[in-house]
C-alpha positions as CSV (number, residue, x, y, z in Angstrom):
1,M,-22.9,-59.7,133.7
2,A,-26.7,-59.5,133.6
3,A,-29.0,-62.3,134.8
4,G,-32.4,-62.9,133.1
5,R,-35.5,-64.9,133.9
6,T,-38.3,-65.6,131.4
7,L,-41.8,-64.8,132.6
8,S,-43.7,-65.8,129.5
9,E,-43.3,-66.4,125.8
10,L,-45.8,-66.6,122.9
11,V,-44.9,-67.6,119.3
12,T,-47.2,-67.4,116.3
13,D,-46.7,-67.5,112.5
14,R,-46.1,-63.8,112.4
15,A,-44.3,-62.9,115.7
16,R,-42.5,-63.9,118.8
17,I,-43.3,-62.1,122.1
18,H,-40.8,-62.7,125.0
19,V,-41.5,-61.2,128.4
20,Y,-38.8,-61.4,131.0
21,T,-37.0,-59.7,133.8
22,Y,-33.3,-58.8,133.8
23,Q,-31.0,-57.9,136.7
24,Y,-28.3,-55.6,135.4
25,E,-25.1,-54.8,137.2
26,R,-24.9,-51.5,139.0
27,P,-23.8,-49.6,136.9
28,S,-24.6,-51.6,133.7
29,N,-23.0,-51.7,130.2
30,H,-25.0,-54.0,128.0
31,T,-24.7,-54.9,124.3
32,R,-27.3,-56.6,122.1
33,S,-27.0,-57.8,118.5
34,P,-30.4,-59.3,117.3
35,G,-30.6,-61.2,114.1
36,H,-34.1,-59.7,113.3
37,D,-35.6,-56.2,113.8
38,L,-36.4,-56.1,117.5
39,L,-38.9,-53.9,119.3
40,A,-38.4,-53.7,123.0
41,L,-40.5,-52.1,125.8
42,C,-38.9,-51.4,129.2
43,S,-41.5,-49.6,131.3
44,D,-39.0,-48.9,134.1
45,L,-36.0,-47.7,132.2
46,P,-34.1,-44.9,134.1
47,R,-34.0,-41.5,132.4
48,S,-30.2,-41.5,132.5
49,S,-29.8,-44.5,130.2
50,V,-27.7,-43.8,127.1
51,G,-26.3,-45.8,124.3
52,Y,-25.2,-46.0,120.7
53,Y,-25.8,-48.2,117.7
54,Y,-23.1,-49.6,115.5
55,T,-22.5,-51.9,112.5
56,D,-19.4,-53.3,110.9
57,N,-18.9,-50.0,109.0
58,A,-20.4,-47.3,111.1
59,R,-21.2,-46.1,114.7
60,S,-23.9,-43.6,115.7
61,R,-23.5,-40.8,118.3
62,M,-24.5,-41.4,121.9
63,I,-28.2,-41.0,122.3
64,A,-30.6,-41.0,125.2
65,M,-32.6,-44.2,125.4
66,G,-36.4,-44.3,125.8
67,K,-38.7,-46.9,127.2
68,L,-39.7,-48.1,123.8
69,M,-36.9,-48.8,121.2
70,F,-35.9,-50.6,118.0
71,V,-32.8,-52.4,117.3
72,P,-32.5,-52.8,113.5
73,A,-31.4,-56.2,112.1
74,G,-27.7,-56.2,111.3
75,A,-27.0,-53.5,114.0
76,S,-25.9,-53.8,117.6
77,I,-26.8,-51.5,120.5
78,S,-24.5,-50.8,123.4
79,A,-26.3,-49.2,126.3
80,T,-25.1,-47.8,129.7
81,G,-27.3,-47.0,132.7
82,P,-27.5,-47.3,136.5
83,G,-28.5,-50.9,136.5
84,G,-30.9,-52.8,138.6
85,D,-34.0,-55.0,138.0
86,R,-35.8,-54.3,134.7
87,H,-39.0,-55.7,133.2
88,L,-38.8,-56.1,129.4
89,S,-41.2,-57.2,126.6
90,V,-39.6,-57.9,123.3
91,C,-41.2,-58.5,119.9
92,T,-39.6,-59.9,116.8
93,M,-41.0,-60.8,113.4
94,P,-39.3,-62.9,110.7
95,E,-40.4,-60.4,108.1
96,G,-39.0,-57.5,110.1
97,F,-40.5,-54.1,111.1
98,L,-38.5,-51.4,109.4
99,P,-39.1,-50.2,105.9
100,A,-36.8,-51.5,103.2
101,N,-35.3,-48.0,102.6
102,F,-34.4,-47.5,106.2
103,D,-30.8,-46.1,106.4
104,P,-29.0,-47.3,109.5
105,A,-26.3,-44.7,108.8
106,D,-28.7,-41.8,109.2
107,Q,-28.2,-40.6,112.8
108,R,-31.6,-38.8,112.8
109,F,-33.4,-42.1,112.3
110,L,-31.2,-44.0,114.7
111,A,-32.1,-41.5,117.4
112,M,-35.8,-42.2,116.6
113,C,-35.0,-46.0,117.1
114,G,-33.6,-45.3,120.5
115,D,-36.7,-43.5,121.8
116,V,-39.9,-44.4,119.9
117,R,-42.7,-41.9,120.7
118,D,-45.8,-43.1,119.0
119,T,-49.0,-43.9,120.9
120,N,-50.2,-46.6,118.4
121,I,-46.9,-48.5,118.6
122,W,-46.8,-48.1,122.3
123,S,-50.4,-49.4,122.8
124,A,-49.9,-52.4,120.5
125,M,-46.7,-53.4,122.2
126,Q,-48.4,-53.2,125.6
127,R,-51.3,-55.3,124.3
128,L,-48.9,-57.9,122.9
129,S,-47.1,-58.0,126.3
130,S,-50.3,-58.5,128.2
131,E,-51.5,-61.3,125.8
132,A,-48.2,-63.1,126.1
133,S,-48.4,-62.9,129.9
134,C,-52.0,-64.1,130.0
135,P,-53.1,-65.7,126.7
136,G,-56.8,-66.2,126.1
137,F,-59.1,-67.5,123.4
138,G,-57.7,-66.8,119.9
139,S,-54.4,-65.5,121.1
140,D,-52.6,-66.5,117.9
141,I,-55.1,-64.6,115.8
142,L,-54.9,-61.6,118.0
143,V,-51.1,-61.5,118.1
144,D,-50.8,-61.9,114.3
145,G,-53.3,-59.1,113.9
146,L,-51.4,-56.8,116.3
147,A,-48.1,-57.7,114.6
148,T,-49.5,-56.7,111.2
149,A,-50.8,-53.4,112.7
150,L,-47.4,-52.8,114.3
151,Q,-45.6,-53.3,111.0
152,V,-47.9,-50.8,109.3
153,D,-47.7,-48.2,112.2
154,I,-43.9,-48.5,112.4
155,R,-43.5,-47.8,108.7
156,R,-45.9,-44.9,109.0
157,Y,-43.8,-43.6,111.9
158,F,-40.7,-43.4,109.8
159,E,-42.4,-42.2,106.6
160,A,-44.0,-39.3,108.7
161,A,-40.5,-38.5,110.1
162,K,-39.2,-38.2,106.6
163,V,-41.9,-35.7,105.7
164,R,-41.2,-33.7,108.9
165,L,-37.5,-33.6,108.2
166,K,-38.0,-32.3,104.7
167,Q,-40.1,-29.4,106.2
168,Y,-37.1,-28.3,108.3
169,T,-35.0,-26.0,106.2
170,G,-32.8,-25.1,109.2
171,T,-30.8,-28.2,110.0
172,L,-27.0,-28.6,110.6
173,A,-24.8,-30.1,107.9
174,S,-22.7,-33.2,108.6
175,W,-19.5,-31.2,108.7
176,Q,-21.0,-28.8,111.3
177,L,-22.0,-31.8,113.5
178,K,-18.6,-33.3,113.2
179,R,-16.9,-30.0,114.3
180,I,-19.2,-29.7,117.3
181,E,-18.7,-33.3,118.3
182,E,-14.9,-33.1,118.0
183,F,-14.8,-29.9,120.0
184,V,-16.9,-31.3,122.9
185,Y,-15.0,-34.6,123.0
186,A,-11.6,-32.7,123.1
187,A,-12.6,-30.1,125.7
188,E,-10.6,-30.6,128.9
189,G,-10.9,-28.5,132.0
190,Q,-13.1,-25.9,130.4
191,R,-16.7,-25.1,130.2
192,V,-18.3,-25.8,126.8
193,R,-20.2,-22.6,125.8
194,I,-22.9,-22.3,123.2
195,A,-21.0,-19.3,121.7
196,D,-17.9,-21.4,121.1
197,L,-19.9,-24.2,119.4
198,A,-21.8,-21.7,117.3
199,S,-18.5,-20.1,116.2
200,I,-16.9,-23.4,115.0
201,A,-20.2,-24.3,113.2
202,E,-20.2,-20.8,111.6
203,V,-23.7,-19.9,112.8
204,S,-25.3,-17.7,115.5
205,P,-25.9,-19.1,119.0
206,G,-29.7,-18.9,118.5
207,H,-29.6,-20.7,115.2
208,L,-27.4,-23.4,116.7
209,V,-29.8,-24.0,119.6
210,R,-32.7,-24.4,117.2
211,T,-31.1,-26.4,114.5
212,F,-29.1,-28.7,116.8
213,K,-32.3,-30.1,118.3
214,R,-34.0,-30.4,114.9
215,T,-31.0,-32.3,113.6
216,T,-30.2,-34.6,116.5
217,G,-33.4,-34.8,118.5
218,R,-31.8,-33.4,121.7
219,T,-30.5,-30.1,123.1
220,V,-26.9,-29.0,123.1
221,H,-26.9,-29.3,126.9
222,Q,-28.1,-32.9,126.8
223,F,-25.4,-33.8,124.2
224,V,-22.6,-32.1,126.3
225,E,-23.7,-33.9,129.5
226,E,-23.9,-37.3,127.6
227,V,-20.3,-36.8,126.4
228,R,-19.1,-35.8,129.9
229,L,-20.7,-38.9,131.4
230,Q,-19.1,-41.1,128.7
231,R,-15.7,-39.6,129.3
232,A,-16.1,-39.9,133.1
233,C,-16.8,-43.6,132.8
234,M,-13.8,-44.0,130.5
235,L,-11.4,-42.1,132.9
236,L,-12.7,-44.1,135.9
237,R,-12.1,-47.4,134.1
238,S,-8.6,-46.4,132.8
239,G,-6.6,-46.2,136.0
240,N,-6.2,-44.6,139.4
241,Q,-6.3,-40.9,138.4
242,P,-7.5,-38.9,141.4
243,L,-11.2,-37.9,141.4
244,K,-10.2,-34.3,141.8
245,Q,-8.2,-34.5,138.6
246,I,-11.0,-36.2,136.7
247,A,-13.5,-33.6,137.9
248,A,-11.1,-30.8,136.6
249,T,-10.6,-32.6,133.3
250,L,-14.3,-32.8,132.7
251,G,-14.9,-29.1,133.6
252,F,-16.5,-29.6,137.0
253,S,-15.9,-26.9,139.6
254,S,-15.2,-29.4,142.4
255,T,-15.0,-33.1,143.2
256,S,-18.3,-32.9,145.0
257,S,-20.2,-31.4,142.1
258,F,-18.7,-34.1,139.9
259,S,-19.7,-36.9,142.3
260,L,-23.3,-35.5,142.6
261,A,-23.7,-35.3,138.8
262,F,-22.3,-38.8,138.3
263,R,-24.4,-40.4,141.0
264,K,-27.6,-38.7,139.6
265,S,-26.9,-40.1,136.2
266,M,-25.4,-43.5,137.0
267,G,-27.0,-44.4,140.4
268,T,-23.7,-44.9,142.1
269,T,-20.7,-42.9,143.2
270,P,-17.5,-42.5,141.0
271,G,-15.5,-44.4,143.6
272,R,-17.8,-47.4,143.7
273,F,-18.1,-47.4,139.9
274,R,-14.3,-47.5,139.7
275,S,-14.0,-50.3,142.2
276,E,-16.5,-52.5,140.3
277,Q,-14.8,-52.1,137.0
278,P,-11.9,-54.1,135.5
279,V,-8.9,-51.9,135.0
280,L,-8.2,-51.1,131.3
281,N,-4.6,-51.4,130.2
């Protein structure tokens, strides 16, 4: 479980800003289901943090989490990382942030929710956090103004993304992504090669490399490593399978290389991770 401590909070007619610290378990697995669109800034989020969005009817792929992220209203996010102390600033608005035509089933836009890279949004969120931590004269007016600007900039962010995506004629179809994901998830004891993925997607290796990043927002290598990390966590939770066998199942050349990669991503060893998890039946 994670323990939190509120540092400051500021509520106006337009927005609520909540600044707090959270102490996550090592490693952590955290789920959040806000009732409103939520914008969160975590300035010290580890690079290895990954997660996925889900609703009652759909679930996104695993994505790398950034320091600034959205959680759309009506969706939940489940994130995994190395744990530790985190400083978060969260902003919600009764009116919401996201445009009315935002499609939570579109993985390309969900990936943009998990890692928001926009200097205007980033700057406004930092200003809101500072104002909540140390409010001054006219704080409510300033916060309402920044919240309005955020709402505009966020909608511009997604509208601009739509324009960029339309300009890409080379993207992968949903059936190609499905084949690739199924192949990677099913791979056991073998190295996943670009040539193999290109073959099942019926494209050239070079075309796959270019279009996979355009379609998903990350490289093929990043996706394969995310899947291996997810499967490693699942296998470690599911019983007492020897680490040597798990390493071989995941395609590592040795137990030591598996342990090194796992510790680099999760901040702990496979053995310690296993000992800290409840055993799944």
